[in-house]
Every structure is written in structure tokens, then in C-alpha cells.
C-alpha positions in Angstrom: -15.4 27.4 11.6 -12.2 29.5 12.0 -8.9 28.1 12.0 -6.8 29.2 15.0 -3.0 29.1 14.4 -0.5 28.8 17.2 2.2 31.6 17.6 4.7 28.9 16.2 2.5 28.1 13.3 2.3 31.8 12.4 5.9 32.2 12.8 6.9 29.2 10.5 4.3 30.6 7.9 6.1 34.0 8.0 9.3 32.4 7.2 11.1 32.0 10.6 12.7 28.6 9.4 13.1 29.6 5.9 11.1 29.8 2.6 10.7 26.0 2.2 8.9 25.5 5.5 7.1 28.9 4.9 5.5 27.5 1.8 4.8 24.2 3.5 3.1 25.9 6.2 1.1 28.0 3.9 -0.2 24.8 2.1 -0.9 23.0 5.4 -2.9 26.0 6.4 -5.0 26.2 3.1 -5.8 22.4 3.6 -6.9 23.0 7.0 -9.2 25.8 5.9 -10.7 23.5 3.2 -11.3 20.9 5.9 -12.9 23.4 8.2 -10.2 22.3 10.8 -10.1 24.5 14.0 -6.3 23.9 14.5 -3.3 22.1 13.5 -2.0 19.2 15.3 1.5 17.5 15.7 2.4 14.4 13.9 5.3 12.0 15.0 6.4 10.7 11.7 5.7 10.9 7.9 5.8 8.7 4.9 6.3 10.2 1.6 4.7 8.8 -1.6 5.9 11.8 -3.7 9.3 10.2 -4.4 7.8 8.2 -7.3 8.3 10.3 -10.5 5.2 11.1 -12.3 6.3 14.2 -14.1 8.3 17.3 -13.9 5.9 19.2 -11.4 6.8 16.7 -8.6 10.6 17.0 -9.4 10.5 20.7 -9.6 8.6 20.8 -6.3 10.9 18.8 -4.3 14.1 20.4 -5.9 12.9 23.8 -4.9 12.2 22.7 -1.4 15.9 21.6 -1.3 17.2 24.6 -2.9 15.1 26.8 -0.3 16.7 24.8 2.6 13.8 22.4 3.3 14.7 19.8 6.0 12.2 17.3 7.5 11.5 17.7 11.1 10.2 14.4 12.0 11.3 10.7 11.1 10.3 10.3 7.5 10.3 7.0 5.4 10.2 7.2 1.7 7.9 5.2 -0.4 8.8 3.2 -3.6 10.5 5.2 -6.4 11.0 4.8 -10.0 14.4 2.9 -9.9 15.5 -0.2 -8.0 18.9 1.1 -6.8 20.0 -2.5 -5.7 19.3 -4.2 -9.0 19.7 -1.3 -11.6 20.1 -3.9 -14.4 16.2 -4.6 -13.9 15.2 -1.1 -15.3 13.9 -1.1 -18.8 12.8 2.5 -19.2 14.6 5.3 -21.0 17.5 7.3 -19.8 15.7 10.4 -19.3 13.1 8.6 -16.8 16.1 7.0 -15.0 17.8 10.5 -14.6 14.7 12.3 -13.4 13.8 9.5 -11.3 17.1 9.4 -9.7 17.1 13.2 -9.1 13.7 13.0 -7.3 14.8 10.2 -5.0 18.1 12.1 -4.2 15.9 15.4 -3.4 13.9 13.6 -0.7 16.9 11.9 0.8 18.6 15.5 0.9 15.6 16.7 3.1 16.3 14.0 5.5 14.1 11.2 4.3 15.2 7.6 5.2 15.9 5.8 2.0 13.5 3.0 2.9 11.9 2.8 -0.6 9.1 0.9 0.6 5.2 1.0 0.3 4.9 -0.8 3.5 6.5 1.4 6.3 4.6 -0.7 8.7 7.1 -3.4 8.0 9.9 -1.1 9.7 11.5 -1.8 13.0 9.7 1.5 14.3 6.1 2.0 13.7 3.2 4.2 15.3 1.3 2.9 18.2 -2.4 3.0 19.0 -3.8 6.7 18.8 -0.5 8.1 17.5 -1.0 10.9 14.8 1.3 10.4 11.8 1.1 11.9 8.2 1.3 8.8 5.9 0.9 8.9 2.1 0.5 5.7 -0.2 -2.8 4.2 -0.1 -2.2 0.8 1.3 0.1 2.4 4.2 -2.8 4.7 5.0 -5.3 2.0 5.5 -2.9 -0.2 7.4 -2.0 2.5 9.8 -5.5 3.4 10.6 -7.0 0.0 10.7 -4.3 -2.6 11.8 -2.1 -0.3 13.9 -4.8 1.9 15.1 -2.6 5.0 14.4 -4.2 8.2 12.8 -3.6 9.6 9.6 -5.6 11.2 7.0 -5.2 10.4 3.2 -2.1 12.5 2.5 -1.2 12.6 -1.2 1.7 13.9 -3.0 3.3 17.2 -1.9 1.0 17.4 1.3 2.9 14.5 2.7 6.3 16.4 2.2 4.8 19.7 3.7 3.7 17.5 6.8 7.2 16.3 7.2 8.7 19.7 6.9 6.4 21.3 9.5 5.4 18.5 11.7 1.8 19.7 11.5 -1.4 18.5 9.9 -5.0 19.8 10.1 -7.1 18.3 13.0 -9.6 16.9 10.7 -10.8 13.7 9.0 -9.4 10.3 10.5 -7.5 12.2 13.0 -10.7 12.7 14.9 -12.8 10.1 16.7 -16.1 11.0 15.0 -14.6 10.3 11.4 -13.3 6.8 12.5 -16.8 5.2 12.7 -18.0 2.4 10.5 -20.8 3.6 8.0 -21.3 0.1 6.3 -21.0 -3.5 7.4 -20.2 -6.5 5.4 -21.2 -9.9 6.8 -19.3 -12.9 5.7 -21.8 -16.0 5.6 -21.7 -19.4 4.3 -17.9 -19.4 3.4 -16.1 -22.5 3.7 -13.5 -22.9 6.3 -10.9 -23.8 3.5 -11.5 -20.3 2.0 -11.6 -18.5 5.2 -8.1 -19.9 6.1 -6.7 -19.0 2.7 -4.8 -15.9 2.1 -6.6 -15.7 -1.1 -9.9 -14.5 0.4 -8.4 -11.2 1.7 -7.4 -9.3 -1.7 -10.7 -10.5 -3.3 -12.7 -9.4 -0.2 -10.9 -6.1 -0.2 -11.9 -5.6 -3.8 -15.4 -6.3 -3.3 -15.7 -4.0 -0.3 -13.9 -1.1 -1.7 -15.9 -1.2 -5.0 -19.2 -1.3 -2.9 -18.4 1.1 0.0 -16.3 3.8 -1.9 -15.0 6.2 0.8 -17.1 5.0 3.8 -15.4 3.1 6.5 -16.6 -0.7 6.5 -16.9 -3.1 9.2 -16.4 -6.6 8.4 -17.8 -9.6 10.4 -17.0 -13.2 9.9 -13.3 -13.3 9.4 -11.1 -15.8 11.3 -9.8 -14.1 14.5 -6.2 -15.2 13.7 -5.9 -13.2 10.5 -2.4 -12.2 10.0 -1.0 -8.7 9.3 -0.1 -9.8 5.9 -3.8 -10.9 5.3 -5.0 -7.6 6.7 -2.4 -5.7 4.5 -3.8 -7.6 1.4 -7.4 -6.7 2.2 -6.8 -3.0 2.8 -4.7 -2.7 -0.2 -7.2 -4.0 -2.5 -10.0 -2.0 -0.8 -8.0 1.3 -1.3 -7.6 0.3 -5.1 -11.1 -0.4 -6.2 -12.5 2.4 -3.7 -11.4 5.0 -1.6 -11.1 3.2 1.6 -8.7 4.7 4.1 -9.7 2.5 7.3 -11.7 -0.6 8.0 -12.8 -2.4 11.2 -12.3 -6.2 11.2 -14.5 -7.1 14.2 -12.6 -9.0 16.8 -9.4 -8.4 15.1 -8.6 -4.7 14.7 -7.8 -2.5 17.6 -10.9 -0.3 17.6 -13.5 -3.0 16.7 -13.8 -5.3 19.7 -17.4 -5.5 18.8 -19.7 -4.3 15.8 -21.2 -1.7 18.1 -17.9 -0.3 19.0 -16.8 0.0 15.3 -20.1 1.7 14.3 -20.3 3.9 17.4 -24.0 4.6 16.8 -23.5 5.6 13.1 -26.7 5.0 10.9 -25.5 2.6 8.5 -25.4 3.3 4.7 -24.9 -0.3 3.7 -25.5 -3.6 5.4 -24.4 -6.4 2.9 -24.2 -10.1 3.4 -21.3 -11.7 1.3 -21.6 -15.3 0.4 -19.4 -17.7 -1.7 -20.6 -16.7 -5.0 -20.1 -13.0 -4.3 -16.5 -13.8 -3.6 -16.1 -15.8 -6.8 -17.5 -13.0 -8.8 -15.2 -10.5 -7.2 -12.2 -12.8 -8.0 -13.3 -13.1 -11.6 -13.4 -9.2 -11.9 -9.7 -9.1 -10.9 -9.0 -11.5 -13.9 -8.9 -10.4 -17.6 -7.0 -13.1 -19.0 -7.5 -16.5 -17.3 -6.8 -18.4 -20.8 -3.8 -18.1 -23.0 -0.1 -17.9 -22.5 1.5 -17.1 -19.2 4.1 -14.3 -19.5 4.9 -13.2 -16.1 4.2 -13.4 -12.3 4.4 -10.4 -10.0 3.8 -10.8 -6.2 4.7 -8.6 -3.4 2.3 -5.8 -3.9 2.3 -4.3 -1.1 5.9 -5.4 -0.5 6.5 -8.7 0.5 7.1 -9.5 4.3 9.7 -12.0 5.7 6.6 -14.2 6.6 5.7 -14.2 3.0 9.4 -15.1 2.0 9.3 -18.1 4.3 6.1 -19.3 3.0 7.2 -18.7 -0.8 10.5 -20.6 0.1 8.8 -23.7 1.1 6.4 -23.6 -1.9 9.4 -23.4 -4.4 11.6 -26.0 -2.9 12.4 -28.1 -5.8 10.6 -25.9 -8.3 12.1 -24.5 -11.5 10.4 -21.5 -13.2 9.4 -22.4 -16.7 11.8 -20.7 -19.1 9.0 -18.8 -20.8 7.8 -17.2 -17.5 9.4 -14.2 -15.7 8.7 -14.4 -11.8 9.0 -11.1 -9.7 8.8 -10.6 -6.0 8.7 -6.9 -5.0 9.8 -6.1 -1.4 11.5 -3.6 0.7 15.2 -3.4 1.8 14.6 -4.3 5.4 12.3 -7.4 4.6 15.0 -8.5 2.0 17.7 -8.6 4.6 15.8 -10.4 7.1 14.7 -12.8 4.6 18.3 -13.3 3.5 19.5 -13.7 7.2 16.8 -16.5 7.6 18.0 -18.4 4.6 14.8 -18.1 2.5 16.2 -16.4 -0.5 18.5 -19.4 -1.6 15.6 -21.7 -2.7 13.7 -18.6 -4.2 16.5 -17.7 -6.3 17.4 -21.2 -7.3 13.9 -21.6 -8.6 14.7 -18.6 -11.0 12.6 -15.9 -9.3 14.0 -12.3 -9.5 13.8 -9.9 -6.6 12.9 -6.2 -7.0 13.4 -3.6 -4.3 13.0 0.0 -4.0 10.2 0.1 -6.5 7.3 -2.2 -7.9 7.0 -4.0 -11.1 3.5 -2.5 -11.9 4.7 1.1 -11.7 8.0 1.1 -13.4 9.4 -0.5 -16.6 10.8 -3.9 -15.4 9.0 -6.7 -17.0 10.9 -7.8 -20.1 8.0 -10.0 -21.3 5.1 -7.9 -22.2 3.3 -10.8 -24.2 1.0 -13.1 -22.3 -0.9 -12.7 -19.1 0.6 -11.5 -15.9 -0.5 -13.5 -12.9 -0.6 -12.2 -9.4 -1.9 -12.8 -5.9 -2.3 -9.1 -5.4 -5.7 -7.4 -5.7 -3.8 -4.1 -6.2 -1.6 -5.5 -9.1 -4.7 -7.0 -10.4 -6.7 -3.7 -10.4 -3.9 -1.5 -11.7 -1.6 -3.5 -14.0 -4.0 -3.6 -17.1 -4.1 0.2 -17.1 -0.4 1.0 -16.0 1.2 -1.9 -18.2 -1.4 -2.6 -20.9 -1.4 -6.3 -20.1 -4.1 -8.9 -19.0 -4.1 -10.3 -15.6 -5.1 -13.3 -13.8 -5.5 -13.4 -10.0 -4.7 -16.5 -7.9 -3.4 -17.7 -4.5 0.4 -17.7 -4.0 0.3 -21.5 -4.3 -1.6 -21.0 -7.7 1.2 -18.6 -8.8 4.0 -21.2 -8.1 2.3 -24.2 -9.7 1.6 -21.8 -12.7 5.1 -20.6 -12.9 6.4 -24.3 -13.0 3.9 -25.2 -15.6 4.2 -22.1 -17.8 0.5 -21.7 -18.0 -2.3 -20.5 -15.6 -3.4 -23.1 -13.2 -5.7 -22.2 -10.3 -7.3 -24.4 -7.5 -11.1 -23.8 -8.4 -12.2 -26.1 -5.4 -11.2 -23.2 -3.2 -13.9 -21.0 -4.7 -16.6 -23.7 -4.9 
């Protein structure tokens, strides 16, 4: 296939809007050629993952774009970064990491990024609609946009996300196209108790199981309750994008492109057709736990970022509760959801309980936890998957209620009846 560039695309690549945009357009063009796209298409917004500092290459790239006059041409939100600017006292890294992390954040704001500093841009007031083309990075944001909102984005990673924001253009390829949004695997929930089906704990566990089994192939899921919340689907997608390469899923009767299984598969020949029972879920839960015994050092929830609905539920759970003095308890969230939770009065009981709130970043990607001895407990499939490698800690997966009970007791307590 031959890529056909519009006159406008060619002018941008030739430097009509300066060297930063020219470089960005050349990168987008090479990506299109690699994906055998015939054309580029417009996107209405971008979400930048590149603002989390991983090394000098990312900082050099961003500051070169700024020096070359780069400015974003579409609304652009910014992902979690290295520092919590609202609570700088939480940062436990060295001065060099803080300085470079702050420079990287400043570079993306200088190009016109909105300092949202959240991994959950779908929680913002303005979000894309069904069929709308966007350029989102951050794995959980990608899978949520495609699956729950029905918007269209490929898996845009670091640097490509910024190039899309500078040009407003991406290849007409991958999940932007109908034929690549079909389900190629089916997972059928059977014999699951109503108690577990209605628990939020099933969603990250199911996502972990599905991601590990399906890899990059889009899955369809049958048997979930039709009233699954956005937070439930958020947790499912984040876990599936961690254990696998899932960028989209279809929950039959729930997500907008999956009224029926036949609509979700659109005639595709299935590569997998798997029935999931209670024992499968229990095994998947146990895979997310490396330290069910021993001391409890910390609890980290809100990955992806906590929503105002989750704050409401946590506030009710911690009423009259005090976190054990040997346990640190962190809630990670975005600035917008924090403000909404504060306005609703949810933060007072949470803070009285001894829980610390983290914004702008996440406790599993930046040095925040003071207590590195003992197991870290979480209700997040993503934290459970990544924290052992990122932080060098053991993890225990449990429900939100399990986390609260354990925080008060100072030891890991889980409701095993939920999984029986």
C-alpha cells in the first residue's frame, strides 16, 4: 500500500509550521508506512504518557520540541508524572530525579498540555464520544477509550503521542478502522456466584486472566452483570492491558459496540473460546498475590486513579476506622476527582482514618512509600502485576473492603467466602 499525504501533510513535513512540527510529521509518516496505512486522519484530542520521566532520552526529546517552537494543536491532557506537585513532601527520590521530572512536566505544559496529571483522562469533564478519533497513550486510558466510550485510538506510546498532539494527525490504521475492532476471542463466565459477580473484586481478576490468555487479540466477555459500572470496567481493562496487550474489549450487553456476541465478533473466526468458572478466577486472584502471609507494610489503591464514586464508597467503609500505626495507606487520584470528592465531603473521614492522598503520580511508579518492609496490599490488578518488579515488594490482592479491614488490623485479611 502507498501512503498518500495531503498537501497540508506535506507542507507540515516540509517545515511550514517550524522544525518541531516537521519532525513530528516525519515520525507520524514513518509510523503510517510501517502500519501500511494509505492515509492520515484527524484526531480531536491527545493524552500524553511521555511526561513520566524514564530517562534523559524523553527529556531531551520534549525540550527539543519546546526549543523548536512546538505547540499542541488539539486539546491535550497529561498523564501521571514523576512528582506530586500538590503534596511534594511525599516524594522520596533523589534531587536529580525530582529536578528532571519537574523539567519534563514543565516541557509538556509549555507545549500547551493541560496539567491534568492523571492516568484516567476519561474522568475529565470533556471526553470523546462514540466513533470519535483520538490519540491517547497510557494503556488503561487506551483500553477504556476504545471499549467503554467507543472512541477510537491505537496504542500510542511515548513520543508518538506528542507527535500526534503537535500535528493533529495519525495513521488510518489499527483500531481506528472497523475491521480491526472485532473480537477474536470469547470468554464465557459460567457458574459464578451472584456475590462474586456483584463484587468489584471480580473485574481486575478477570482482566488479569483475560489479558494473560488473549495477548493482543480483542476479547469478548459474556456473563457479566449488565449494570457494571465505569469503575468496574476501568479495573478490568487496566488489568488486561497489564498482563496482556489488550487495547480493547467487548463486554456483551454492556459496552457500546457489543449489543450481542455476533456484533462484537462481526464474523471473525475465533482464536480462543474459553469458559471461566469459579476455580479459574480463584487461581487468577492467587497469581496477583506474592505475599499473602507475613506483615502488612502498606496499602495502595487508586490505580487507575480513584474516581469520586470510589471516594464515596471508601468514605463509608472507613467511617470510625483508624489505620494501624505500622501500615501506610495511599489513595492515588487525579486533581479533578480530588476536588469533586472534597466538595462532596468524602475526604474528611478518609483523612481522619489516617489515609494519605497522592495526586499527579502513582505510588507504584515513583518513590513515595516510606515503608518498604512487609507486603503491599491493593485492590488493583495493575499494581499487583507491576509493583513486585517496580518496587521490589511482595503484594497481596484483595477487595476494597479487604484493604480497609486489613489496614485497621495491621495484617492481611481477605474474605475467602467471596471466592468459594
